[in-house]
TORLOZA-116724 format. One record per residue (C-alpha): residue number from 1; residue in one letter; chain; x, y, z. Coordinates in pm, whole numbers, plus 32768, in hexadecimal, padded with zeros to 4 digits. Layout:
// residues N
(atom NUM,"A","A",(X,Y,Z))
...
END
This chain:
// residues 443
(atom 1,"M","A",(A92A,FB11,E17E))
(atom 2,"E","A",(A879,F9C4,E1A9))
(atom 3,"E","A",(A932,F938,E07A))
(atom 4,"N","A",(AA82,F9A0,E10D))
(atom 5,"A","A",(AA2A,F8FC,E257))
(atom 6,"G","A",(A9C9,F7BD,E1A2))
(atom 7,"R","A",(AB10,F7BE,E0E4))
(atom 8,"Q","A",(ABD2,F7F1,E226))
(atom 9,"N","A",(AB1C,F6CD,E2CB))
(atom 10,"L","A",(AB63,F5F2,E19E))
(atom 11,"N","A",(ACD5,F64D,E1A5))
(atom 12,"E","A",(ACE9,F602,E318))
(atom 13,"L","A",(AC39,F4B5,E2E9))
(atom 14,"W","A",(AD24,F451,E1D1))
(atom 15,"Q","A",(AE56,F4BB,E299))
(atom 16,"D","A",(ADE1,F3DD,E3B6))
(atom 17,"I","A",(ADA9,F2B6,E2C9))
(atom 18,"Q","A",(AEFC,F2EA,E225))
(atom 19,"S","A",(AFA0,F2F4,E37A))
(atom 20,"Q","A",(AF12,F19C,E3C5))
(atom 21,"L","A",(AF7B,F119,E270))
(atom 22,"R","A",(B0DC,F19C,E2A4))
(atom 23,"G","A",(B0F8,F0CE,E3E0))
(atom 24,"A","A",(B065,EF95,E33E))
(atom 25,"V","A",(B157,EF6D,E218))
(atom 26,"P","A",(B2CB,EFA5,E1D8))
(atom 27,"N","A",(B329,F10B,E189))
(atom 28,"S","A",(B38C,F0B6,E025))
(atom 29,"T","A",(B238,F013,DFEB))
(atom 30,"F","A",(B183,F13F,E07A))
(atom 31,"K","A",(B240,F236,DFA0))
(atom 32,"L","A",(B20A,F16A,DE64))
(atom 33,"W","A",(B09D,F103,DE8C))
(atom 34,"M","A",(AFF4,F1CE,DFA0))
(atom 35,"E","A",(B08A,F328,DF96))
(atom 36,"P","A",(B00C,F37B,DE34))
(atom 37,"L","A",(AEA0,F339,DE96))
(atom 38,"R","A",(ADB8,F462,DECE))
(atom 39,"A","A",(AC68,F478,DF7D))
(atom 40,"V","A",(AB80,F540,DE9A))
(atom 41,"D","A",(AA28,F51F,DF38))
(atom 42,"V","A",(A950,F485,E047))
(atom 43,"R","A",(A7E6,F448,DFF3))
(atom 44,"E","A",(A6D2,F364,E074))
(atom 45,"G","A",(A7BD,F286,E13B))
(atom 46,"T","A",(A8C0,F264,E027))
(atom 47,"L","A",(AA24,F2EB,E022))
(atom 48,"Y","A",(AA90,F33F,DEBF))
(atom 49,"L","A",(AC01,F31B,DE6E))
(atom 50,"D","A",(ACCC,F37E,DD40))
(atom 51,"A","A",(AE0E,F2D2,DCD2))
(atom 52,"P","A",(AEFF,F2EC,DBAC))
(atom 53,"D","A",(AEA7,F1F7,DA99))
(atom 54,"G","A",(AFF2,F140,DABB))
(atom 55,"I","A",(AFAB,F0CB,DC20))
(atom 56,"R","A",(AE34,F0CD,DC3E))
(atom 57,"A","A",(ADEC,EF65,DBD7))
(atom 58,"W","A",(AEFD,EED9,DCBA))
(atom 59,"V","A",(AE8A,EFA9,DDE5))
(atom 60,"E","A",(AD25,EF2F,DDB4))
(atom 61,"R","A",(AD96,EDC6,DD92))
(atom 62,"R","A",(AE9B,EDBB,DEA6))
(atom 63,"Y","A",(AE53,EECA,DFA6))
(atom 64,"F","A",(ACD9,EEFE,DF98))
(atom 65,"P","A",(AC95,EE37,E0DC))
(atom 66,"L","A",(ADAA,EEF1,E194))
(atom 67,"I","A",(AD22,F046,E12F))
(atom 68,"R","A",(ABC2,EFDB,E18E))
(atom 69,"Q","A",(AC3D,EF6C,E2E5))
(atom 70,"A","A",(ACEC,F0B9,E321))
(atom 71,"M","A",(ABB3,F175,E2B2))
(atom 72,"A","A",(AAD8,F0AC,E3A0))
(atom 73,"S","A",(ABBE,F108,E4BD))
(atom 74,"S","A",(ABC5,F27C,E467))
(atom 75,"A","A",(AA5B,F2A8,E3F7))
(atom 76,"P","A",(A971,F18B,E45F))
(atom 77,"S","A",(A84C,F23A,E3B3))
(atom 78,"L","A",(A8EE,F200,E25D))
(atom 79,"K","A",(A8A2,F0AA,E1C8))
(atom 80,"E","A",(A92E,F0AD,E067))
(atom 81,"I","A",(AA60,F11B,DFA1))
(atom 82,"S","A",(AA4B,F16A,DE2F))
(atom 83,"F","A",(AB52,F1BE,DD2E))
(atom 84,"A","A",(AA3B,F205,DC36))
(atom 85,"A","A",(A9E5,F365,DBC8))
(atom 86,"G","A",(A8D2,F3EF,DCA4))
(atom 87,"E","A",(A78C,F47D,DC25))
(atom 88,"G","A",(A7E8,F5A8,DB54))
(atom 89,"G","A",(A95A,F54C,DB64))
(atom 90,"A","A",(AA3F,F532,DA3A))
(atom 91,"E","A",(AA24,F3F4,D96F))
(atom 92,"D","A",(AB5C,F333,D91F))
(atom 93,"E","A",(ABF0,F389,D7CF))
(atom 94,"G","A",(AB34,F2ED,D6AF))
(atom 95,"G","A",(AA71,F20E,D79D))
(atom 96,"V","A",(AB9D,F126,D7AE))
(atom 97,"G","A",(AB81,F0FE,D925))
(atom 98,"A","A",(AC59,F103,DA57))
(atom 99,"G","A",(ADAE,F068,DA85))
(atom 100,"L","A",(AE0E,F039,D918))
(atom 101,"N","A",(AF89,F02A,D910))
(atom 102,"P","A",(B01B,F0BD,D7CD))
(atom 103,"N","A",(B13D,EFC8,D7EA))
(atom 104,"Y","A",(B04F,EEA6,D7B1))
(atom 105,"T","A",(B082,EE5F,D63F))
(atom 106,"F","A",(B098,ED26,D56B))
(atom 107,"E","A",(B1FF,ED80,D512))
(atom 108,"R","A",(B26A,ED82,D680))
(atom 109,"F","A",(B1BE,EC39,D6D0))
(atom 110,"V","A",(B2BA,EB1D,D6EE))
(atom 111,"I","A",(B22D,E9EE,D637))
(atom 112,"G","A",(B272,E890,D6B8))
(atom 113,"E","A",(B1D8,E736,D6A4))
(atom 114,"G","A",(B0E8,E783,D7C0))
(atom 115,"N","A",(B051,E8BD,D72B))
(atom 116,"R","A",(B083,E8A1,D5B2))
(atom 117,"V","A",(AF19,E845,D563))
(atom 118,"A","A",(AE8E,E94F,D64E))
(atom 119,"H","A",(AF68,EA59,D5A9))
(atom 120,"A","A",(AEFC,E9ED,D44C))
(atom 121,"A","A",(AD8C,E9F1,D4AB))
(atom 122,"A","A",(ADA2,EB49,D54C))
(atom 123,"L","A",(AE55,EBD4,D41B))
(atom 124,"A","A",(AD4E,EB38,D334))
(atom 125,"V","A",(AC3A,EBE3,D3FD))
(atom 126,"A","A",(ACF7,ED2E,D3F1))
(atom 127,"E","A",(AD17,ED17,D277))
(atom 128,"A","A",(ABAC,ECAF,D23F))
(atom 129,"P","A",(AACF,ECFA,D36E))
(atom 130,"S","A",(A981,EC40,D371))
(atom 131,"E","A",(A9F6,EB6C,D24A))
(atom 132,"A","A",(AAFB,EA85,D2E2))
(atom 133,"Y","A",(AA9C,E9FA,D439))
(atom 134,"N","A",(A97E,EA84,D505))
(atom 135,"P","A",(A98F,EA78,D627))
(atom 136,"L","A",(AB01,EA37,D65B))
(atom 137,"F","A",(AB3D,E9AB,D7B9))
(atom 138,"L","A",(ACA2,E997,D840))
(atom 139,"H","A",(ACE2,E8DC,D983))
(atom 140,"G","A",(AE0B,E886,DA5D))
(atom 141,"P","A",(AEAE,E8D8,DBAB))
(atom 142,"P","A",(AF0D,EA43,DBFA))
(atom 143,"G","A",(B048,EAD8,DB67))
(atom 144,"L","A",(B054,EA18,DA1D))
(atom 145,"G","A",(AFFC,EB32,D92F))
(atom 146,"K","A",(AE7F,EB32,D910))
(atom 147,"T","A",(AE68,ECA3,D96F))
(atom 148,"H","A",(AF83,ECF3,D87F))
(atom 149,"L","A",(AEC7,EC4F,D75F))
(atom 150,"L","A",(AD83,ED07,D7AF))
(atom 151,"G","A",(AE43,EE4D,D7C7))
(atom 152,"A","A",(AEFE,EE05,D683))
(atom 153,"L","A",(ADB5,EDC1,D5D4))
(atom 154,"A","A",(AD20,EF07,D655))
(atom 155,"N","A",(AE53,EFD4,D5FB))
(atom 156,"Y","A",(AE5D,EF39,D49F))
(atom 157,"L","A",(ACF1,EF93,D45C))
(atom 158,"R","A",(AD19,F0EF,D4EA))
(atom 159,"A","A",(AE3B,F12D,D3FB))
(atom 160,"N","A",(ADB5,F07B,D2C6))
(atom 161,"A","A",(AC3B,F095,D2E6))
(atom 162,"P","A",(ABFA,F1D9,D3A3))
(atom 163,"G","A",(AA95,F1E0,D323))
(atom 164,"L","A",(AA35,F0B6,D3FA))
(atom 165,"S","A",(A9A2,F0F9,D552))
(atom 166,"L","A",(AA6D,F026,D643))
(atom 167,"R","A",(AA86,EFF4,D7B9))
(atom 168,"Y","A",(AB80,EF32,D88A))
(atom 169,"T","A",(AB28,EEF1,D9F6))
(atom 170,"T","A",(AB47,EDF3,DB0D))
(atom 171,"A","A",(AA28,ED33,DBA8))
(atom 172,"E","A",(AA75,EDE3,DCF0))
(atom 173,"C","A",(AA5D,EF39,DC4B))
(atom 174,"F","A",(A91D,EED1,DB94))
(atom 175,"T","A",(A888,EE6D,DCE3))
(atom 176,"N","A",(A8ED,EFB2,DD8E))
(atom 177,"E","A",(A860,F083,DC73))
(atom 178,"F","A",(A71B,EFC1,DC78))
(atom 179,"V","A",(A6EF,EFE5,DDF0))
(atom 180,"T","A",(A73E,F159,DDDC))
(atom 181,"A","A",(A647,F185,DCBD))
(atom 182,"L","A",(A531,F0E0,DD82))
(atom 183,"R","A",(A570,F1BC,DEB1))
(atom 184,"S","A",(A57C,F2FB,DDE5))
(atom 185,"S","A",(A451,F2AE,DD04))
(atom 186,"G","A",(A53D,F292,DBDE))
(atom 187,"A","A",(A4DB,F135,DB68))
(atom 188,"E","A",(A472,F1A4,DA0D))
(atom 189,"R","A",(A5B4,F265,D9DB))
(atom 190,"F","A",(A676,F130,DA47))
(atom 191,"K","A",(A5B8,F053,D950))
(atom 192,"N","A",(A5F8,F148,D836))
(atom 193,"R","A",(A76A,F14E,D88A))
(atom 194,"Y","A",(A78E,EFD3,D873))
(atom 195,"R","A",(A687,EF65,D778))
(atom 196,"D","A",(A6CE,F062,D666))
(atom 197,"L","A",(A827,EFD8,D610))
(atom 198,"D","A",(A8D1,EF2E,D4ED))
(atom 199,"V","A",(A9D2,EE7D,D5C9))
(atom 200,"L","A",(A9CA,EE27,D73C))
(atom 201,"L","A",(AAF7,ED8E,D7ED))
(atom 202,"V","A",(AAC7,ED17,D953))
(atom 203,"D","A",(ABE7,EC96,DA26))
(atom 204,"D","A",(ABC5,EBA6,DB4F))
(atom 205,"V","A",(AA58,EB49,DB21))
(atom 206,"Q","A",(AA7A,EA52,DC41))
(atom 207,"F","A",(AA3D,EB7F,DD26))
(atom 208,"L","A",(A8D2,EB7D,DCB5))
(atom 209,"E","A",(A89C,EA3D,DD7E))
(atom 210,"G","A",(A7AF,EA6B,DEA1))
(atom 211,"K","A",(A73E,EBC7,DE35))
(atom 212,"H","A",(A5E1,EB68,DDBF))
(atom 213,"H","A",(A561,ECC1,DD5B))
(atom 214,"T","A",(A6A2,ED0B,DC9C))
(atom 215,"E","A",(A692,EBB5,DBF4))
(atom 216,"E","A",(A530,EC06,DB83))
(atom 217,"E","A",(A59F,ED55,DAF3))
(atom 218,"F","A",(A6CD,ECBB,DA47))
(atom 219,"F","A",(A5EF,EBA9,D9B5))
(atom 220,"H","A",(A512,ECAE,D90F))
(atom 221,"T","A",(A642,ED7A,D8A2))
(atom 222,"F","A",(A6DE,EC44,D805))
(atom 223,"N","A",(A59A,EBEF,D74F))
(atom 224,"A","A",(A568,ED51,D6CD))
(atom 225,"L","A",(A6C9,ED65,D643))
(atom 226,"Y","A",(A6D5,EC05,D5B5))
(atom 227,"E","A",(A584,EC23,D508))
(atom 228,"G","A",(A5EC,ED76,D481))
(atom 229,"G","A",(A722,ECDF,D3E0))
(atom 230,"S","A",(A81C,ED7D,D4CF))
(atom 231,"Q","A",(A964,ECD3,D52C))
(atom 232,"L","A",(A993,EC4E,D68F))
(atom 233,"V","A",(AAE3,EBE7,D720))
(atom 234,"L","A",(AAEE,EB58,D881))
(atom 235,"S","A",(ABF6,EACE,D96C))
(atom 236,"A","A",(ABED,EA04,DAAE))
(atom 237,"D","A",(ACCE,E92F,DB85))
(atom 238,"R","A",(AC06,E7F4,DB2C))
(atom 239,"I","A",(AB44,E761,DA0C))
(atom 240,"P","A",(A9D3,E7C3,DA0C))
(atom 241,"S","A",(A95A,E671,DA89))
(atom 242,"E","A",(AA30,E697,DBC2))
(atom 243,"L","A",(A993,E7E6,DC21))
(atom 244,"S","A",(A8AD,E712,DCF4))
(atom 245,"T","A",(A7F3,E826,DDAF))
(atom 246,"L","A",(A7B3,E8F1,DC76))
(atom 247,"E","A",(A65A,E8CE,DBDA))
(atom 248,"A","A",(A64A,E7AD,DAE4))
(atom 249,"R","A",(A5BA,E888,D9D2))
(atom 250,"L","A",(A6EC,E96B,D9E4))
(atom 251,"R","A",(A7DF,E847,D9E4))
(atom 252,"D","A",(A72B,E7BD,D8B6))
(atom 253,"R","A",(A749,E907,D7F8))
(atom 254,"F","A",(A8BA,E925,D848))
(atom 255,"E","A",(A8EF,E7E2,D785))
(atom 256,"W","A",(A82F,E84D,D64E))
(atom 257,"G","A",(A96D,E8BC,D59E))
(atom 258,"L","A",(AAD7,E854,D5CA))
(atom 259,"T","A",(AB66,E7F4,D71E))
(atom 260,"I","A",(ACE3,E7EC,D738))
(atom 261,"A","A",(ADCE,E79E,D857))
(atom 262,"V","A",(AEF8,E87E,D89D))
(atom 263,"K","A",(AFF9,E797,D939))
(atom 264,"P","A",(B12A,E7DF,DA12))
(atom 265,"P","A",(B25C,E844,D945))
(atom 266,"D","A",(B35D,E735,D904))
(atom 267,"L","A",(B4CF,E769,D949))
(atom 268,"P","A",(B52A,E7FC,D7F2))
(atom 269,"T","A",(B406,E8F0,D805))
(atom 270,"R","A",(B463,E95C,D966))
(atom 271,"T","A",(B5C9,E998,D8F4))
(atom 272,"V","A",(B557,EA75,D7D3))
(atom 273,"V","A",(B473,EB39,D8BE))
(atom 274,"L","A",(B598,EB70,D9AB))
(atom 275,"Q","A",(B675,EBE5,D88C))
(atom 276,"R","A",(B575,ECEC,D832))
(atom 277,"L","A",(B541,ED57,D99B))
(atom 278,"A","A",(B6BA,ED70,D9CD))
(atom 279,"Q","A",(B6DB,EE4E,D899))
(atom 280,"E","A",(B5C5,EF30,D919))
(atom 281,"A","A",(B67C,EF43,DA67))
(atom 282,"G","A",(B7B0,EFC8,D9B2))
(atom 283,"I","A",(B878,EE85,D9A2))
(atom 284,"A","A",(B8D2,EE74,D832))
(atom 285,"K","A",(B990,ED29,D839))
(atom 286,"A","A",(B926,EC50,D959))
(atom 287,"D","A",(B9DA,EB04,D97B))
(atom 288,"P","A",(B8FB,E9F7,D8DA))
(atom 289,"E","A",(B95D,E8F2,D9DF))
(atom 290,"T","A",(B8FA,E9DD,DAF7))
(atom 291,"L","A",(B7A7,EA25,DA5B))
(atom 292,"N","A",(B773,E8B3,DA1A))
(atom 293,"E","A",(B7B7,E866,DB89))
(atom 294,"L","A",(B6BF,E970,DBF5))
(atom 295,"A","A",(B5BD,E8EC,DAFD))
(atom 296,"R","A",(B5EB,E78E,DB8A))
(atom 297,"R","A",(B5A5,E809,DCEA))
(atom 298,"S","A",(B484,E8F5,DC92))
(atom 299,"D","A",(B391,E805,DBF4))
(atom 300,"A","A",(B242,E88E,DC6C))
(atom 301,"N","A",(B1E5,E9AB,DB83))
(atom 302,"V","A",(B261,EAE8,DADD))
(atom 303,"R","A",(B21A,EBBE,DC0F))
(atom 304,"R","A",(B2F4,EAD9,DCE0))
(atom 305,"L","A",(B406,EAF8,DBDB))
(atom 306,"H","A",(B3F4,EC72,DBED))
(atom 307,"G","A",(B3F5,EC72,DD69))
(atom 308,"D","A",(B51C,EB84,DD85))
(atom 309,"L","A",(B5E6,EC49,DC86))
(atom 310,"T","A",(B59E,ED8B,DD43))
(atom 311,"K","A",(B612,ECE7,DE87))
(atom 312,"V","A",(B757,EC72,DDE8))
(atom 313,"L","A",(B7A0,EDBF,DD40))
(atom 314,"A","A",(B75B,EE7A,DE85))
(atom 315,"H","A",(B855,ED98,DF37))
(atom 316,"T","A",(B963,EDD0,DE31))
(atom 317,"S","A",(B929,EF48,DE42))
(atom 318,"L","A",(B93A,EF59,DFBD))
(atom 319,"T","A",(BA62,EE6D,DFEC))
(atom 320,"D","A",(BB1E,EEA9,DEA6))
(atom 321,"A","A",(BB21,ED2E,DE75))
(atom 322,"P","A",(BB35,ECA2,DD12))
(atom 323,"L","A",(BA01,EC05,DC79))
(atom 324,"T","A",(BA5D,EA94,DC66))
(atom 325,"P","A",(B9AF,E941,DC72))
(atom 326,"E","A",(BA44,E911,DDCD))
(atom 327,"L","A",(B99E,EA52,DE46))
(atom 328,"I","A",(B852,E9DE,DDB3))
(atom 329,"A","A",(B871,E893,DE6C))
(atom 330,"Q","A",(B8BD,E94F,DFAD))
(atom 331,"L","A",(B798,EA42,DF94))
(atom 332,"I","A",(B686,E97A,DEE6))
(atom 333,"P","A",(B634,E81F,DF6E))
(atom 334,"L","A",(B5B0,E70D,DE91))
(atom 335,"P","A",(B431,E701,DE8E))
(atom 336,"Q","A",(B3B5,E64E,DFC4))
(atom 337,"G","A",(B374,E4DF,DF90))
(atom 338,"T","A",(B3F4,E4DC,DE2D))
(atom 339,"G","A",(B552,E453,DE55))
(atom 340,"S","A",(B5ED,E39C,DD32))
(atom 341,"Y","A",(B58D,E246,DDBF))
(atom 342,"E","A",(B41F,E2A2,DDF1))
(atom 343,"L","A",(B40F,E32F,DC92))
(atom 344,"T","A",(B4AC,E1F1,DC09))
(atom 345,"V","A",(B39E,E122,DCB3))
(atom 346,"V","A",(B287,E1FF,DC2B))
(atom 347,"E","A",(B316,E1F6,DACC))
(atom 348,"E","A",(B32E,E079,DAE0))
(atom 349,"I","A",(B1C6,E062,DB5C))
(atom 350,"Q","A",(B14D,E13C,DA3E))
(atom 351,"T","A",(B217,E07A,D93D))
(atom 352,"Q","A",(B1A7,DF22,D9B2))
(atom 353,"V","A",(B037,DF7D,D9E2))
(atom 354,"A","A",(B026,E025,D88C))
(atom 355,"K","A",(B0C7,DEF2,D7EF))
(atom 356,"G","A",(AFE6,DE05,D8AF))
(atom 357,"F","A",(AEAA,DEB8,D841))
(atom 358,"G","A",(AF1C,DEEB,D6DA))
(atom 359,"I","A",(AF24,E067,D6DD))
(atom 360,"S","A",(B034,E173,D6CC))
(atom 361,"C","A",(B0C2,E228,D7FA))
(atom 362,"G","A",(B03A,E367,D75F))
(atom 363,"D","A",(AED9,E2D9,D768))
(atom 364,"L","A",(AF12,E25D,D8CB))
(atom 365,"I","A",(AF65,E3B2,D95E))
(atom 366,"G","A",(AEA1,E480,D862))
(atom 367,"P","A",(AD42,E514,D87C))
(atom 368,"S","A",(AC89,E3F9,D7CA))
(atom 369,"R","A",(AB5C,E371,D886))
(atom 370,"A","A",(AB28,E24B,D79C))
(atom 371,"M","A",(AAF4,E104,D855))
(atom 372,"A","A",(AC44,E05E,D80B))
(atom 373,"P","A",(AD2C,E182,D867))
(atom 374,"A","A",(AC57,E1DE,D997))
(atom 375,"R","A",(AC54,E079,DA1C))
(atom 376,"A","A",(ADCD,E059,D9EB))
(atom 377,"R","A",(AE05,E1AD,DA8E))
(atom 378,"H","A",(AD42,E144,DBC5))
(atom 379,"I","A",(AE20,E010,DBE8))
(atom 380,"A","A",(AF62,E0D4,DBAF))
(atom 381,"I","A",(AF02,E1D7,DCB2))
(atom 382,"S","A",(AEA6,E0C4,DDA8))
(atom 383,"L","A",(AFF6,E019,DD79))
(atom 384,"T","A",(B0AC,E165,DD9D))
(atom 385,"R","A",(AFF9,E1A5,DEE6))
(atom 386,"E","A",(B052,E046,DF5C))
(atom 387,"L","A",(B1BD,E038,DEEC))
(atom 388,"T","A",(B235,E19C,DF34))
(atom 389,"D","A",(B224,E297,E04F))
(atom 390,"L","A",(B1A1,E3AC,DF6F))
(atom 391,"S","A",(B081,E484,DFE6))
(atom 392,"L","A",(AF39,E496,DF27))
(atom 393,"P","A",(AF8E,E5ED,DE8E))
(atom 394,"E","A",(B0E6,E56A,DE25))
(atom 395,"I","A",(B048,E43A,DD81))
(atom 396,"G","A",(AF4D,E518,DCD1))
(atom 397,"R","A",(B063,E5F5,DC4B))
(atom 398,"L","A",(B116,E4C6,DBB7))
(atom 399,"F","A",(AFD4,E44F,DB13))
(atom 400,"G","A",(AF8A,E57C,DA39))
(atom 401,"G","A",(AF5F,E688,DB42))
(atom 402,"R","A",(AE29,E5F3,DBE6))
(atom 403,"D","A",(ADB5,E671,DD39))
(atom 404,"H","A",(ADA6,E5A2,DE78))
(atom 405,"S","A",(AC2D,E567,DE63))
(atom 406,"T","A",(AC59,E4CC,DD0A))
(atom 407,"V","A",(AD6B,E3EA,DD95))
(atom 408,"L","A",(AC86,E381,DEB3))
(atom 409,"N","A",(AB75,E32D,DDBA))
(atom 410,"S","A",(AC6A,E25A,DCF1))
(atom 411,"L","A",(ACD0,E19C,DE2B))
(atom 412,"R","A",(AB65,E150,DE7F))
(atom 413,"R","A",(AB18,E0DB,DD1E))
(atom 414,"A","A",(AC4F,E002,DD0E))
(atom 415,"K","A",(ABF4,DF59,DE57))
(atom 416,"A","A",(AA8F,DF1A,DDE5))
(atom 417,"N","A",(AAFA,DE91,DC92))
(atom 418,"I","A",(AC00,DDA8,DD26))
(atom 419,"S","A",(AB09,DD26,DE2B))
(atom 420,"S","A",(AA00,DCD5,DD29))
(atom 421,"D","A",(AAE0,DC51,DC11))
(atom 422,"S","A",(ABBF,DB27,DC66))
(atom 423,"A","A",(AC68,DB33,DB12))
(atom 424,"L","A",(ACC5,DC9E,DB49))
(atom 425,"A","A",(AD47,DC49,DCA5))
(atom 426,"E","A",(AE2F,DB42,DC10))
(atom 427,"R","A",(AE9D,DC3B,DB07))
(atom 428,"V","A",(AEF4,DD3E,DC10))
(atom 429,"E","A",(AFB3,DC3B,DCDA))
(atom 430,"A","A",(B081,DBE7,DBA6))
(atom 431,"L","A",(B0C7,DD59,DB6A))
(atom 432,"R","A",(B12C,DD82,DCD5))
(atom 433,"S","A",(B221,DC61,DCB7))
(atom 434,"T","A",(B2B6,DCED,DB74))
(atom 435,"I","A",(B2E4,DE48,DC0B))
(atom 436,"H","A",(B389,DDAE,DD3C))
(atom 437,"S","A",(B47C,DCE7,DC6A))
(atom 438,"H","A",(B4DB,DE1A,DB9D))
(atom 439,"T","A",(B502,DF0F,DCBF))
(atom 440,"G","A",(B543,DE3D,DDF4))
(atom 441,"K","A",(B41B,DEEB,DE9C))
(atom 442,"S","A",(B39A,DE22,DFC4))
(atom 443,"L","A",(B23F,DD8F,DF9F))
END
């Protein structure tokens, strides 16, 4: 009787939370991402949710704060949400972990100049775990394919090396499981789950920042696995050294193996991605010029490509309008602040600074932190800030997908270097004059 009453209360609570979620997002979003969720338990201040594997990772990444807010409104006594199996609950199949999309494979990954090395490294690890690169650390802005590569690696090992114990998770999920384990006296069970593995893949490790107890636990987990010869694969939105609030000893360990940047897709790569997405949407022969126009306007990441294509296809379906470059231009504006003239100026700045410092443009915008490329990069970013109206995030995107804090740091370093080095100041003035003469940009 008591169990039935508890189940009824749980159902009522979840109905109330879903009602709030329905009002907070478009109906299509609710049906796709929220409606499939189920509340399975409430225990010790934690609401346990279950979700289909195909949506779980995205819900955790994108809608976790929204669900938490709705829960706080409906049940202030609840403090945590967990998608992890509760004590005594069913483990995920084979220990693979939550949110592993079966569509994430190496065959479905579109390779371009910005991700070719990352793809090759992930495949090398999949073919020889603990023998190729350990740890493997992938970094770059959201939506560039890091999660796809981790999922492809996990799916490859599950299919080709089923004897290996493997777990894929996110730093957010790791944190939630750890907190739940502490509150339910399940710390030892948690340690056994994560330290007795052959392969551990952790997405978005930047979410460990500021969570000191979780950082401590992850530090010991990392050490136990690494010293035991297990393979670790990690991803984040920044290079380890830029995870400034993460403990130094963790940042140091993240760089023990191979660190690779996943860069924004170039125009040819975006076009190929759109061709594949169009085929999956049932458009067998999409006009190449139309897809090229959409690729030109959707230059942020693969998720943006998917969203813009969905928007265009929805419009053609509802209005019976043909899919043409003109329709793309009507529905999808050019990225803000990246008109053809601004891009011309940035390209000229990058070309002239690379030439002036005796390096390649690839080294200038690449991940190298060697003195010469880094010094040139600071100057190029400073000139871009001075000679264009681009925002800090837009500048970062054009310089290898760096975030705004990295751009700010470059601006500070450039100013300090120019102030203390008269020869460098003269060099920058000469570059500024050359860029002006080539672009007509006012000084």
